[in-house]
Every structure is written in C-alpha cells, then in structure tokens.
DSSP file (Angstrom, degrees, kcal/mol; ACC not computed):
  #  RESIDUE AA STRUCTURE BP1 BP2  ACC     N-H-->O    O-->H-N    N-H-->O    O-->H-N    TCO  KAPPA ALPHA  PHI   PSI    X-CA   Y-CA   Z-CA
    1    1 A X              0   0    0      0, 0.0     2,-0.4     0, 0.0     7,-0.1   0.000 360.0 360.0 360.0 140.0  -36.0  -36.9  -44.0
    2    2 A X        -     0   0    0      5,-0.1     2,-0.3     4,-0.1     7,-0.1  -0.792 360.0-171.7 -99.7 137.6  -37.3  -33.3  -43.9
    3    3 A X    >   -     0   0    0     -2,-0.4     3,-2.4     5,-0.2     5,-0.1  -0.868  41.5 -75.9-122.5 161.2  -41.0  -32.5  -43.4
    4    4 A X  T 3  S+     0   0    0     -2,-0.3     3,-0.1     1,-0.3    -1,-0.0  -0.303 120.4  11.4 -57.6 130.5  -42.8  -29.2  -43.7
    5    5 A X  T 3  S+     0   0    0      1,-0.3    -1,-0.3     3,-0.1     2,-0.1   0.502  96.9 142.0  79.6   4.8  -42.1  -27.1  -40.6
    6    6 A X    <   -     0   0    0     -3,-2.4    -1,-0.3     2,-0.1    -4,-0.1  -0.382  57.3-135.7 -76.5 154.9  -39.3  -29.4  -39.5
    7    7 A X  S    S+     0   0    0     -3,-0.1     2,-0.3    -2,-0.1    -1,-0.1   0.551  81.3  93.6 -84.4  -7.6  -36.1  -28.1  -37.9
    8    8 A X        -     0   0    0     -5,-0.1     2,-0.3    -7,-0.1    -5,-0.2  -0.671  57.0-171.9 -88.3 140.0  -34.1  -30.5  -40.1
    9    9 A X        -     0   0    0     -2,-0.3     2,-0.5    -7,-0.1    -2,-0.0  -0.917  23.7-116.3-129.1 155.3  -32.8  -29.2  -43.4
   10   10 A X        -     0   0    0     -2,-0.3     2,-0.4     2,-0.0    -2,-0.0  -0.786  24.7-146.5 -93.3 131.2  -31.1  -30.9  -46.3
   11   11 A X        -     0   0    0     -2,-0.5     2,-0.4     2,-0.0     0, 0.0  -0.771  11.6-161.3 -96.2 142.8  -27.5  -30.0  -47.1
   12   12 A X        -     0   0    0     -2,-0.4     2,-0.5     0, 0.0    -2,-0.0  -0.987  20.7-122.7-127.3 132.8  -26.4  -29.9  -50.7
   13   13 A X        +     0   0    0     -2,-0.4     3,-0.1     1,-0.2    -2,-0.0  -0.621  36.0 166.8 -73.9 120.5  -22.7  -30.0  -51.9
   14   14 A X        +     0   0    0     -2,-0.5     2,-0.3     1,-0.2    -1,-0.2   0.732  58.8  33.6-105.2 -30.4  -22.2  -26.9  -54.1
   15   15 A X        +     0   0    0     53,-0.1     2,-0.3     2,-0.0    -1,-0.2  -0.943  51.2 178.4-131.7 148.5  -18.4  -26.8  -54.5
   16   16 A X        +     0   0    0     -2,-0.3     2,-0.4    -3,-0.1    -3,-0.0  -0.890   8.7 174.9-149.7 119.4  -15.6  -29.2  -54.7
   17   17 A X        -     0   0    0     -2,-0.3     2,-0.4     2,-0.0    -2,-0.0  -0.974   9.5-167.2-126.0 138.8  -12.0  -28.2  -55.1
   18   18 A X        +     0   0    0     -2,-0.4     2,-0.3     2,-0.0    -2,-0.0  -0.992  17.3 161.7-128.6 125.8   -8.9  -30.4  -55.1
   19   19 A X        -     0   0    0     -2,-0.4     2,-0.3     0, 0.0    -2,-0.0  -0.952  43.8-101.8-138.2 155.4   -5.4  -29.0  -54.9
   20   20 A X        -     0   0    0     -2,-0.3     2,-0.4     0, 0.0    -2,-0.0  -0.636  42.0-165.4 -74.4 135.1   -2.0  -30.3  -54.0
   21   21 A X        -     0   0    0     -2,-0.3    26,-0.1    26,-0.0    25,-0.1  -0.970  20.4-114.3-126.3 139.3   -1.1  -29.2  -50.5
   22   22 A X        -     0   0    0     24,-0.8    25,-0.0    -2,-0.4     3,-0.0  -0.275  18.2-133.6 -65.0 159.4    2.3  -29.2  -48.8
   23   23 A X  S    S+     0   0    0      1,-0.1    -1,-0.1     3,-0.0     3,-0.0   0.206  92.1  71.6 -97.5  15.0    2.8  -31.5  -45.9
   24   24 A X  S    S+     0   0    0      2,-0.1     2,-0.2     1,-0.1    -1,-0.1   0.858  93.4  40.1 -98.8 -44.4    4.4  -28.9  -43.7
   25   25 A X  S    S-     0   0    0      1,-0.1    -1,-0.1    20,-0.1     2,-0.1  -0.655  75.8-115.3-110.8 161.2    1.7  -26.4  -42.7
   26   26 A X        -     0   0    0     -2,-0.2    -1,-0.1     1,-0.1    21,-0.1  -0.229  37.3-102.9 -79.2 179.5   -1.9  -26.7  -41.7
   27   27 A X        -     0   0    0     17,-0.1    18,-4.1    19,-0.1     3,-0.1   0.828  37.9-166.8 -76.2 -32.3   -4.8  -25.2  -43.7
   28   28 A X        -     0   0    0     16,-0.2     2,-0.2     1,-0.2    18,-0.1   0.912  15.5-155.2  41.8  58.6   -5.2  -22.1  -41.5
   29   29 A X        -     0   0    0     15,-0.2     2,-0.4    16,-0.1    15,-0.2  -0.432  10.3-165.3 -65.4 130.0   -8.5  -21.3  -43.2
   30   30 A X  E     -A   43   0A   0     13,-2.4    13,-2.4    -2,-0.2     2,-0.5  -0.962   8.3-156.9-120.0 137.0   -9.4  -17.5  -42.9
   31   31 A X  E     +A   42   0A   0     -2,-0.4     2,-0.3    11,-0.2    11,-0.2  -0.965  35.3 130.5-116.8 121.8  -12.8  -16.1  -43.6
   32   32 A X  E     -A   41   0A   0      9,-1.6     9,-2.6    -2,-0.5     2,-0.8  -0.975  61.8 -95.4-162.3 159.3  -12.9  -12.4  -44.5
   33   33 A X        +     0   0    0     -2,-0.3     7,-0.1     7,-0.2     3,-0.1  -0.774  39.8 171.8 -87.8 109.1  -14.3  -10.0  -47.1
   34   34 A X  S    S+     0   0    0     -2,-0.8    50,-0.2     5,-0.2    -1,-0.2   0.540  76.3  39.5 -95.4  -9.3  -11.6   -9.6  -49.8
   35   35 A X  S    S-     0   0    0      4,-0.3    -1,-0.1    48,-0.1    -2,-0.1   0.239 102.5-119.1-126.7  13.7  -13.7   -7.7  -52.4
   36   36 A X  S    S+     0   0    0      1,-0.1     4,-0.1     3,-0.1    -3,-0.0   0.814  74.5 126.2  57.6  36.0  -15.8   -5.4  -50.2
   37   37 A X  S    S-     0   0    0      2,-0.3    -1,-0.1     0, 0.0     3,-0.1   0.389  82.5-108.4-102.3   2.9  -19.1   -6.8  -51.3
   38   38 A X  S    S+     0   0    0      1,-0.3     2,-0.4     0, 0.0    -5,-0.0   0.413  87.5 106.8  87.5  -2.2  -20.4   -7.6  -47.8
   39   39 A X  S    S-     0   0    0     23,-0.1    -2,-0.3    -7,-0.0    -4,-0.3  -0.882  74.1-111.7-111.4 142.5  -20.0  -11.3  -48.2
   40   40 A X        -     0   0    0     -2,-0.4    -7,-0.2    -7,-0.1     2,-0.2  -0.501  31.1-166.4 -73.6 137.1  -17.3  -13.4  -46.6
   41   41 A X  E     -A   32   0A   0     -9,-2.6    -9,-1.6    -2,-0.2     2,-0.4  -0.536  13.0-128.3-110.2-179.9  -14.6  -14.9  -48.8
   42   42 A X  E     -AB  31  60A   0     18,-2.7    18,-3.1   -11,-0.2     2,-0.3  -0.991  19.4-177.5-141.1 141.2  -12.2  -17.6  -47.9
   43   43 A X  E     -AB  30  59A   0    -13,-2.4   -13,-2.4    -2,-0.4     2,-0.3  -0.949   6.5-166.6-125.9 154.1   -8.4  -18.3  -48.0
   44   44 A X  E     - B   0  58A   0     14,-1.6    14,-2.5    -2,-0.3     2,-0.8  -0.984  33.3-106.2-134.1 152.7   -6.5  -21.3  -47.0
   45   45 A X  E     + B   0  57A   0    -18,-4.1    12,-0.3    -2,-0.3     3,-0.1  -0.658  38.4 173.2 -79.0 112.6   -2.7  -21.7  -46.5
   46   46 A X  E     -     0   0A   0     10,-1.9   -24,-0.8    -2,-0.8     2,-0.3   0.500  61.0 -24.7 -99.4  -6.3   -1.5  -23.6  -49.5
   47   47 A X  E     - B   0  56A   0      9,-1.3     9,-1.7   -26,-0.1     2,-0.3  -0.984  54.4-119.5 178.9-177.8    2.2  -23.3  -48.8
   48   48 A X  E     + B   0  55A   0     -2,-0.3     2,-0.3     7,-0.2     7,-0.2  -0.992  28.4 167.9-145.6 144.9    5.0  -21.4  -47.2
   49   49 A X  E > > + B   0  54A   0      5,-2.3     5,-2.3    -2,-0.3     3,-0.6  -0.877  48.9  52.2-147.0 175.7    8.0  -19.7  -48.7
   50   50 A X  G > 5S-     0   0    0     -2,-0.3     3,-1.7     1,-0.2    -1,-0.1   0.900 127.9 -55.3  58.6  45.7   10.9  -17.2  -47.8
   51   51 A X  G 3 5S-     0   0    0      1,-0.3    -1,-0.2     2,-0.1    -2,-0.0   0.808 109.2 -49.0  57.9  32.0   12.0  -19.1  -44.7
   52   52 A X  G < 5S+     0   0    0     -3,-0.6    -1,-0.3     2,-0.2    -2,-0.2   0.327 120.6 102.2  94.8  -7.1    8.5  -18.9  -43.3
   53   53 A X  T < 5S+     0   0    0     -3,-1.7     2,-0.7    -4,-0.2    -3,-0.2   0.726  70.6  65.1 -81.8 -22.4    7.9  -15.2  -43.9
   54   54 A X  E   < -B   49   0A   0     -5,-2.3    -5,-2.3    41,-0.1     2,-0.7  -0.880  69.2-160.6-107.9 106.6    5.7  -15.6  -46.9
   55   55 A X  E     -B   48   0A   0     -2,-0.7    25,-2.7    -7,-0.2     2,-0.5  -0.771  14.3-145.0 -85.5 114.1    2.4  -17.3  -46.2
   56   56 A X  E     -B   47   0A   0     -9,-1.7   -10,-1.9    -2,-0.7    -9,-1.3  -0.706  22.7-172.2 -84.9 124.7    1.1  -18.6  -49.6
   57   57 A X  E     -B   45   0A   0     -2,-0.5     2,-0.5    18,-0.4    21,-0.3  -0.913  22.0-145.8-122.6 143.6   -2.7  -18.4  -49.7
   58   58 A X  E     -B   44   0A   0    -14,-2.5   -14,-1.6    -2,-0.4     2,-0.4  -0.946  25.2-148.9-106.3 127.7   -5.3  -19.6  -52.1
   59   59 A X  E     -BC  43  72A   0     -2,-0.5    13,-2.7    13,-0.5     2,-0.4  -0.799  16.1-174.1-105.5 135.9   -8.3  -17.3  -52.3
   60   60 A X  E     -BC  42  71A   0    -18,-3.1   -18,-2.7    -2,-0.4     2,-0.4  -0.997  12.8-153.1-124.6 124.7  -11.9  -18.1  -53.1
   61   61 A X  E     - C   0  70A   0      9,-2.4     9,-3.2    -2,-0.4     2,-0.4  -0.828  18.5-124.7 -97.9 134.3  -14.4  -15.3  -53.5
   62   62 A X  E     - C   0  69A   0     -2,-0.4     2,-0.7     7,-0.2     7,-0.2  -0.628  17.1-158.2 -78.0 131.3  -18.0  -15.9  -52.7
   63   63 A X  E >>> - C   0  68A   0      5,-3.8     5,-1.9    -2,-0.4     4,-1.1  -0.903   4.7-169.5-110.1 100.0  -20.4  -15.1  -55.6
   64   64 A X  T 345S+     0   0    0     -2,-0.7    -1,-0.1     1,-0.2     5,-0.0   0.807  80.4  63.6 -64.4 -30.5  -23.8  -14.6  -54.0
   65   65 A X  T 345S+     0   0    0      1,-0.2    -1,-0.2     2,-0.1    -2,-0.0   0.919 120.2  23.1 -59.5 -44.7  -25.7  -14.6  -57.4
   66   66 A X  T <45S-     0   0    0     -3,-0.5    -1,-0.2     2,-0.2    -2,-0.2   0.446 102.2-127.2 -99.2  -2.3  -24.7  -18.2  -58.1
   67   67 A X  T  <5S+     0   0    0     -4,-1.1     2,-0.3     1,-0.2    -3,-0.2   0.950  72.6 119.3  51.1  52.4  -24.2  -19.1  -54.4
   68   68 A X  E   < -C   63   0A   0     -5,-1.9    -5,-3.8    -7,-0.0     2,-0.4  -0.878  65.6-115.6-140.6 164.5  -20.8  -20.4  -55.5
   69   69 A X  E     -C   62   0A   0     -2,-0.3     2,-0.6    -7,-0.2    -7,-0.2  -0.899  19.2-145.4-107.7 139.6  -17.1  -19.7  -54.9
   70   70 A X  E     -C   61   0A   0     -9,-3.2    -9,-2.4    -2,-0.4     2,-0.6  -0.913  15.5-136.1-102.7 123.2  -14.7  -18.4  -57.5
   71   71 A X  E     -C   60   0A   0     -2,-0.6     2,-1.1   -11,-0.2   -11,-0.2  -0.693  11.6-140.1 -78.3 120.2  -11.2  -19.7  -57.3
   72   72 A X  E >   -C   59   0A   0    -13,-2.7     3,-1.8    -2,-0.6   -13,-0.5  -0.733  18.2-156.0 -83.5 103.0   -8.8  -16.8  -57.8
   73   73 A X  T 3  S+     0   0    0     36,-2.3     3,-0.3    -2,-1.1    -1,-0.2   0.749  82.6  36.6 -60.3 -35.3   -6.3  -18.8  -59.9
   74   74 A X  T >  S+     0   0    0     35,-0.4     3,-2.1     1,-0.2     4,-0.3   0.247  81.3 108.7-103.7  14.9   -3.1  -16.7  -59.4
   75   75 A X  G X  S+     0   0    0     -3,-1.8     3,-1.4     1,-0.3   -18,-0.4   0.811  72.4  62.5 -62.1 -28.6   -3.7  -15.9  -55.7
   76   76 A X  G 3  S+     0   0    0     -3,-0.3    -1,-0.3    -4,-0.3     3,-0.1   0.506  90.5  68.6 -77.7  -0.4   -1.0  -18.2  -54.6
   77   77 A X  G <  S+     0   0    0     -3,-2.1     2,-0.5     1,-0.2    -1,-0.3   0.591  97.3  58.4 -83.3 -12.6    1.5  -16.1  -56.5
   78   78 A X  S <  S-     0   0    0     -3,-1.4   -21,-0.4    -4,-0.3     3,-0.2  -0.919  80.0-155.5-123.1 103.0    1.0  -13.3  -54.0
   79   79 A X        +     0   0    0     -2,-0.5    14,-0.8     1,-0.2   -23,-0.2  -0.242  66.9  25.7 -75.6 165.0    1.8  -14.2  -50.3
   80   80 A X  S    S-     0   0    0    -25,-2.7    13,-0.8    12,-0.2    -1,-0.2   0.909  80.4-164.6  53.8  55.8    0.4  -12.6  -47.2
   81   81 A X  E     +D   92   0B   0    -26,-0.3     2,-0.3    -3,-0.2    11,-0.2  -0.417  16.7 162.8 -74.1 144.1   -2.9  -11.3  -48.7
   82   82 A X  E     -D   91   0B   0      9,-1.9     9,-3.2    -2,-0.1     2,-0.4  -0.977  40.0-104.8-153.4 156.7   -5.0   -8.8  -46.9
   83   83 A X  E     -D   90   0B   0     -2,-0.3     2,-0.8     7,-0.2     7,-0.2  -0.713  25.1-150.5 -85.5 133.8   -7.9   -6.4  -47.8
   84   84 A X  E  >> -D   89   0B   0      5,-3.4     5,-1.7    -2,-0.4     4,-1.0  -0.882  12.9-176.3-105.4 101.0   -6.9   -2.8  -48.2
   85   85 A X  T  45S+     0   0    0     -2,-0.8    -1,-0.2     1,-0.2     5,-0.0   0.777  78.4  63.9 -70.9 -26.1  -10.0   -0.7  -47.3
   86   86 A X  T  45S+     0   0    0      1,-0.2    -1,-0.2     3,-0.1    69,-0.1   0.921 121.1  19.9 -63.2 -43.9   -8.2    2.6  -48.0
   87   87 A X  T  45S-     0   0    0     -3,-0.2    -1,-0.2    67,-0.1    -2,-0.2   0.356 102.6-123.3-107.7   3.7   -7.8    1.7  -51.8
   88   88 A X  T  <5S+     0   0    0     -4,-1.0     2,-0.2     1,-0.2    -3,-0.2   0.944  76.5 103.4  51.8  53.1  -10.5   -1.0  -51.9
   89   89 A X  E   <S-D   84   0B   0     -5,-1.7    -5,-3.4    16,-0.1     2,-0.4  -0.806  76.1 -92.0-144.9-175.9   -8.0   -3.5  -53.2
   90   90 A X  E     -DE  83 104B   0     14,-2.8    14,-3.1    -2,-0.2     2,-0.4  -0.902  33.0-151.8-107.9 137.4   -6.0   -6.5  -52.0
   91   91 A X  E     -DE  82 103B   0     -9,-3.2    -9,-1.9    -2,-0.4     2,-0.4  -0.839   7.0-167.1-105.3 146.6   -2.5   -6.1  -50.7
   92   92 A X  E     -DE  81 102B   0     10,-2.0    10,-3.2    -2,-0.4     2,-0.6  -1.000   8.4-154.0-128.0 131.9    0.2   -8.7  -50.8
   93   93 A X  E     - E   0 101B   0    -14,-0.8     2,-0.6   -13,-0.8     8,-0.2  -0.936  11.8-165.9-108.6 119.2    3.4   -8.3  -48.8
   94   94 A X  E     - E   0 100B   0      6,-3.1     6,-2.6    -2,-0.6     2,-0.6  -0.914   3.6-158.0-111.1 118.5    6.3  -10.1  -50.4
   95   95 A X  E     + E   0  99B   0     -2,-0.6     4,-0.2     4,-0.2     2,-0.1  -0.864  37.2 124.9-102.2 117.5    9.4  -10.7  -48.2
   96   96 A X  S    S-     0   0    0      2,-3.1   -43,-0.0    -2,-0.6    -1,-0.0  -0.268  90.0 -44.2-133.6-137.6   12.7  -11.3  -50.0
   97   97 A X  S    S+     0   0    0     -2,-0.1     2,-0.2     2,-0.0    -2,-0.1   0.648 139.0  29.3 -71.4 -14.6   15.9   -9.4  -49.7
   98   98 A X  S    S-     0   0    0     -4,-0.1    -2,-3.1    22,-0.1     2,-0.5  -0.709  91.4-111.7-126.5-179.4   13.6   -6.4  -49.8
   99   99 A X  E     -EF  95 119B   0     20,-2.2    20,-2.8    -2,-0.2     2,-0.5  -0.987  31.0-170.1-120.1 124.7    9.9   -5.9  -48.7
  100  100 A X  E     -EF  94 118B   0     -6,-2.6    -6,-3.1    -2,-0.5     2,-0.6  -0.959  12.5-159.9-118.5 128.5    7.4   -5.4  -51.5
  101  101 A X  E     -EF  93 117B   0     16,-2.7    16,-2.2    -2,-0.5     2,-0.4  -0.939  16.4-161.3-101.1 117.9    3.8   -4.3  -51.0
  102  102 A X  E     -EF  92 116B   0    -10,-3.2   -10,-2.0    -2,-0.6     2,-0.5  -0.843   7.8-146.8-101.0 137.2    1.8   -5.2  -54.1
  103  103 A X  E     -EF  91 115B   0     12,-2.9    11,-2.5    -2,-0.4    12,-1.2  -0.916  24.5-172.1-104.9 123.7   -1.6   -3.5  -54.8
  104  104 A X  E     -EF  90 113B   0    -14,-3.1   -14,-2.8    -2,-0.5     2,-0.3  -0.926  17.9-161.5-127.6 140.2   -4.0   -5.9  -56.6
  105  105 A X  E     - F   0 112B   0      7,-2.5     7,-3.0    -2,-0.4     2,-0.5  -0.879  29.5-115.7-111.2 150.0   -7.4   -5.6  -58.2
  106  106 A X  E     - F   0 111B   0     -2,-0.3     2,-0.5     5,-0.2     5,-0.2  -0.756  30.3-177.4 -86.5 126.1   -9.7   -8.6  -58.9
  107  107 A X  E >   - F   0 110B   0      3,-3.0     3,-1.5    -2,-0.5     2,-0.5  -0.924  61.1 -60.9-126.5 104.6  -10.3   -9.2  -62.6
  108  108 A X  T 3  S-     0   0    0     -2,-0.5   -38,-0.0     1,-0.3    -2,-0.0  -0.446 122.1 -12.9  57.5-107.2  -12.7  -12.1  -63.2
  109  109 A X  T 3  S+     0   0    0     -2,-0.5   -36,-2.3   -37,-0.1   -35,-0.4   0.029 126.9  66.3-112.8  26.8  -10.8  -15.1  -61.7
  110  110 A X  E <  S-F  107   0B   0     -3,-1.5    -3,-3.0   -38,-0.2     2,-0.4  -0.938  75.0-115.9-142.8 162.9   -7.4  -13.5  -61.2
  111  111 A X  E     -F  106   0B   0     -2,-0.3     2,-0.5    -5,-0.2    -5,-0.2  -0.858  25.3-159.0 -99.2 137.0   -5.5  -10.8  -59.4
  112  112 A X  E     -F  105   0B   0     -7,-3.0    -7,-2.5    -2,-0.4     2,-0.4  -0.968  12.2-138.6-120.9 118.0   -4.0   -7.9  -61.4
  113  113 A X  E     +F  104   0B   0     -2,-0.5    -9,-0.2    -9,-0.2     3,-0.1  -0.614  28.2 167.8 -77.2 124.9   -1.2   -5.9  -59.9
  114  114 A X  E     +     0   0B   0    -11,-2.5    14,-2.7    -2,-0.4     2,-0.3   0.561  64.1   6.7-113.9 -13.8   -1.6   -2.2  -60.6
  115  115 A X  E     -FG 103 127B   0    -12,-1.2   -12,-2.9    12,-0.2    -1,-0.3  -0.982  59.0-170.5-160.3 162.1    1.0   -0.7  -58.2
  116  116 A X  E     -FG 102 126B   0     10,-2.2    10,-3.0    -2,-0.3     2,-0.4  -0.990  13.5-151.6-155.9 153.3    3.8   -1.7  -55.9
  117  117 A X  E     -FG 101 125B   0    -16,-2.2   -16,-2.7    -2,-0.3     2,-0.5  -0.992  15.9-164.7-128.2 122.7    6.2   -0.3  -53.3
  118  118 A X  E     -FG 100 124B   0      6,-2.7     6,-2.6    -2,-0.4     2,-0.5  -0.915   0.9-163.2-111.1 131.4    9.6   -1.9  -52.8
  119  119 A X  E     +FG  99 123B   0    -20,-2.8   -20,-2.2    -2,-0.5     4,-0.2  -0.962  36.8 116.5-117.9 122.2   11.7   -1.1  -49.7
  120  120 A X  S    S-     0   0    0      2,-2.3   -22,-0.1    -2,-0.5     3,-0.0  -0.198  96.5 -28.1-140.8-119.1   15.4   -1.9  -49.6
  121  121 A X  S    S+     0   0    0     -2,-0.1    21,-2.1    20,-0.1     2,-0.3   0.626 141.4  25.8 -78.4 -11.4   18.1    0.8  -49.2
  122  122 A X  E    S- H   0 141B   0     19,-0.3    -2,-2.3    21,-0.0     2,-0.5  -0.938  83.7-117.8-140.1 165.4   15.5    3.0  -50.9
  123  123 A X  E     -GH 119 140B   0     17,-3.5    17,-2.1    -2,-0.3     2,-0.5  -0.929  29.4-173.2-106.5 124.3   11.8    3.1  -51.3
  124  124 A X  E     -GH 118 139B   0     -6,-2.6    -6,-2.7    -2,-0.5     2,-0.5  -0.974   5.7-165.3-123.5 119.7   10.5    2.8  -54.9
  125  125 A X  E     -GH 117 138B   0     13,-2.8    12,-2.9    -2,-0.5    13,-1.5  -0.897  12.3-176.6-103.6 130.9    6.8    3.3  -55.8
  126  126 A X  E     -GH 116 136B   0    -10,-3.0   -10,-2.2    -2,-0.5     2,-0.4  -0.935   9.9-164.7-127.9 150.7    5.7    2.1  -59.2
  127  127 A X  E     -GH 115 135B   0      8,-2.3     8,-2.5    -2,-0.3     2,-0.4  -0.990  26.7-115.0-134.2 142.3    2.4    2.2  -61.0
  128  128 A X  E     - H   0 134B   0    -14,-2.7     6,-0.2    -2,-0.4     2,-0.1  -0.610  33.6-147.9 -77.3 131.1    1.2    0.3  -64.1
  129  129 A X    >   -     0   0    0      4,-2.9     3,-1.8    -2,-0.4    -1,-0.1  -0.237  35.7 -84.6 -89.5-176.2    0.6    2.6  -67.0
  130  130 A X  T 3  S+     0   0    0      1,-0.3    -1,-0.1     2,-0.1    -2,-0.1   0.674 128.2  55.9 -65.8 -17.8   -2.0    2.2  -69.8
  131  131 A X  T 3  S-     0   0    0      2,-0.2    -1,-0.3     0, 0.0     3,-0.1   0.495 119.5-108.1 -91.3  -3.8    0.4   -0.1  -71.8
  132  132 A X  S <  S+     0   0    0     -3,-1.8     2,-0.3     1,-0.3    -2,-0.1   0.541  78.6 126.4  91.0   7.5    0.7   -2.5  -68.8
  133  133 A X        -     0   0    0     -6,-0.0    -4,-2.9     1,-0.0     2,-0.4  -0.768  61.7-117.6 -99.8 145.6    4.3   -1.5  -68.0
  134  134 A X  E     -H  128   0B   0     -2,-0.3     2,-0.4    -6,-0.2    -6,-0.2  -0.660  30.1-169.1 -82.9 134.1    5.4   -0.4  -64.5
  135  135 A X  E     -H  127   0B   0     -8,-2.5    -8,-2.3    -2,-0.4     2,-0.3  -0.967  26.9-113.3-123.0 138.2    6.8    3.1  -64.2
  136  136 A X  E     +H  126   0B   0     -2,-0.4   -10,-0.3   -10,-0.2     3,-0.1  -0.546  34.4 172.1 -70.0 127.3    8.5    4.6  -61.2
  137  137 A X  E     +     0   0B   0    -12,-2.9     2,-0.3     1,-0.4   -11,-0.2   0.588  68.3  13.3-110.6 -18.0    6.4    7.4  -59.7
  138  138 A X  E     +H  125   0B   0    -13,-1.5   -13,-2.8     2,-0.0    -1,-0.4  -0.960  58.6 177.1-157.4 141.7    8.5    8.0  -56.6
  139  139 A X  E     +H  124   0B   0     -2,-0.3     2,-0.3   -15,-0.2   -15,-0.2  -0.970  15.2 150.0-147.1 129.1   11.9    7.1  -55.4
  140  140 A X  E     -H  123   0B   0    -17,-2.1   -17,-3.5    -2,-0.3     2,-0.1  -0.983  48.1 -84.5-153.9 160.7   13.7    8.1  -52.1
  141  141 A X  E     -H  122   0B   0     -2,-0.3     2,-0.7   -19,-0.3   -19,-0.3  -0.391  42.8-118.0 -66.4 142.4   16.2    6.8  -49.6
  142  142 A X        +     0   0    0    -21,-2.1    -1,-0.1     1,-0.1     7,-0.0  -0.760  42.2 163.8 -82.5 115.7   14.9    4.5  -46.9
  143  143 A X        +     0   0    0     -2,-0.7    -1,-0.1     2,-0.0    -2,-0.0   0.171  35.6 114.6-118.0  14.6   15.6    6.3  -43.6
  144  144 A X  S    S-     0   0    0      1,-0.1     2,-0.1     2,-0.1    -2,-0.0  -0.097  70.3 -92.5 -79.2-179.6   13.3    4.3  -41.4
  145  145 A X    >>  -     0   0    0      1,-0.1     4,-0.8     0, 0.0     3,-0.8  -0.377  45.6 -95.0 -84.3 169.7   14.0    2.0  -38.5
  146  146 A X  G >4 S+     0   0    0      1,-0.3     3,-1.0     2,-0.2     4,-0.4   0.889 125.9  51.3 -55.2 -43.4   14.5   -1.7  -38.9
  147  147 A X  G >4 S+     0   0    0      1,-0.2     3,-0.9     2,-0.2    -1,-0.3   0.746 100.1  64.2 -71.1 -20.7   10.9   -2.5  -38.0
  148  148 A X  G X4 S+     0   0    0     -3,-0.8     3,-1.4     1,-0.2    -1,-0.2   0.772  87.6  72.7 -66.7 -25.6    9.7    0.1  -40.6
  149  149 A X  G << S+     0   0    0     -3,-1.0    -1,-0.2    -4,-0.8    -2,-0.2   0.796 100.7  42.9 -59.1 -29.6   11.3   -2.2  -43.3
  150  150 A X  G <  S+     0   0    0     -3,-0.9    -1,-0.3    -4,-0.4    -2,-0.2   0.300  85.6 122.9-103.3   7.7    8.5   -4.7  -42.8
  151  151 A X    <   -     0   0    0     -3,-1.4     2,-0.5    -4,-0.1    -3,-0.0  -0.378  62.1-121.3 -71.9 149.8    5.5   -2.3  -42.7
  152  152 A X        -     0   0    0      9,-0.2     2,-0.4    -2,-0.1    -1,-0.1  -0.775  21.4-132.7 -90.6 130.5    2.6   -2.7  -45.1
  153  153 A X        -     0   0    0     -2,-0.5     8,-0.3     1,-0.1     3,-0.1  -0.690  17.4-171.9 -81.7 134.7    1.9    0.3  -47.3
  154  154 A X  S    S+     0   0    0      6,-2.3     2,-0.3    -2,-0.4     7,-0.2   0.539  76.2  24.0 -98.6 -13.9   -1.8    1.2  -47.5
  155  155 A X  E   > -I  160   0C   0      5,-1.6     5,-1.9     1,-0.1    -1,-0.2  -0.991  51.0-170.7-149.8 150.6   -1.2    3.8  -50.2
  156  156 A X  E   5S+I  159   0C   0     -2,-0.3     3,-0.4     3,-0.2     2,-0.2   0.490  76.3  70.2-117.2 -11.2    1.4    4.3  -52.9
  157  157 A X  T   5S+     0   0    0      1,-0.8    -1,-0.2     3,-0.0     2,-0.1  -0.676 121.5  12.1-147.4  85.5    0.4    7.8  -54.1
  158  158 A X  T   5S-     0   0    0     -2,-0.2    -1,-0.8    -3,-0.2     2,-0.3   0.546 111.1-111.9 -80.4 164.9    1.3    9.4  -51.7
  159  159 A X  E   5 +I  156   0C   0     -3,-0.4     2,-0.3    -2,-0.1    -3,-0.2  -0.486  49.4 163.2 -66.2 125.0    3.3    6.8  -49.7
  160  160 A X  E   <  I  155   0C   0     -5,-1.9    -6,-2.3    -2,-0.3    -5,-1.6  -0.993 360.0 360.0-146.7 137.4    1.5    5.9  -46.5
  161  161 A X              0   0    0     -2,-0.3    -9,-0.2    -8,-0.3    -1,-0.1   0.437 360.0 360.0 -82.1 360.0    1.8    3.0  -44.1
C-alpha cells in the first residue's frame, strides 16, 4: 500500500501485446529512438530469415502523449532495422542474392518505403514518385570489394555509405 511521501509506488499495466514467436531465437529486445522524438522505442526479434542474415524485428514506437506504445504493423516485413540520422528515417538492410537498403518513413502505424538501393553486379538506386511507383534514379556497375557488398547506404541521392 502506498502512503503520502512513501518510497513505494503503484505500477499499472498500460500495454499488452501477444504475438506468435519462433522457437529458435531469443527476444533480443533493443531500446533505441527510431523516430528521433527523444523517446526510446523498442524492438524485439520476432524471427530470422535468409540463413540467419536477416533479423526480423517487430517495432513499437513510444507515444508520450498517451504514454502508450504503437505497434508498427509491417515492421517485420523489413529486417535489420536501424535509425538513419542523416535522412531522419529508418533503414532496413535486406540480404538475399543481393543486398538492398530500404529507406522507410513512419506513417501512422506502418513503415512506408520511399527509396531503395540494391547492390548485385550493379548498384541501382530507386525512388518512389508521386504515383507511388519506384523509378530508377541512378544505375552503375558495382566495382567495390566483397565487404562493400554488405554495407548499409545512409543516402541514396547521392549514393553514400
């Protein structure tokens, strides 16, 4: 029981989320600011794909106004999430036969991809136009070293690691 001036406080459950989780990996909860609002957000590892190279994460953004978390519903479609301070967006690095850096903005409770850079035998940068279709804005041969193949792009216009 709490009394005035007491050091004891009452805790109240504000959020409850239930999701199916694979039985292979741990939760690996990460706390970081994903929307540059000064408040910590949270991800947990909800799966793994691409022979272990793609860490599937579920993202929750803290909403200070309601003191609540917003579940970003499609965050598990974009593996290896990180905050990109250069463009004030979220990056996803997708490892397949190529390496794709996706540039994402938060729109309500979802991530919206607005640009991407794909690296295979060539580097292709694409940007979403006003109709919602991706258009190639730069294309060139990949002349990097093997470890350059897996680098994360921080900018797509101009291309920068």
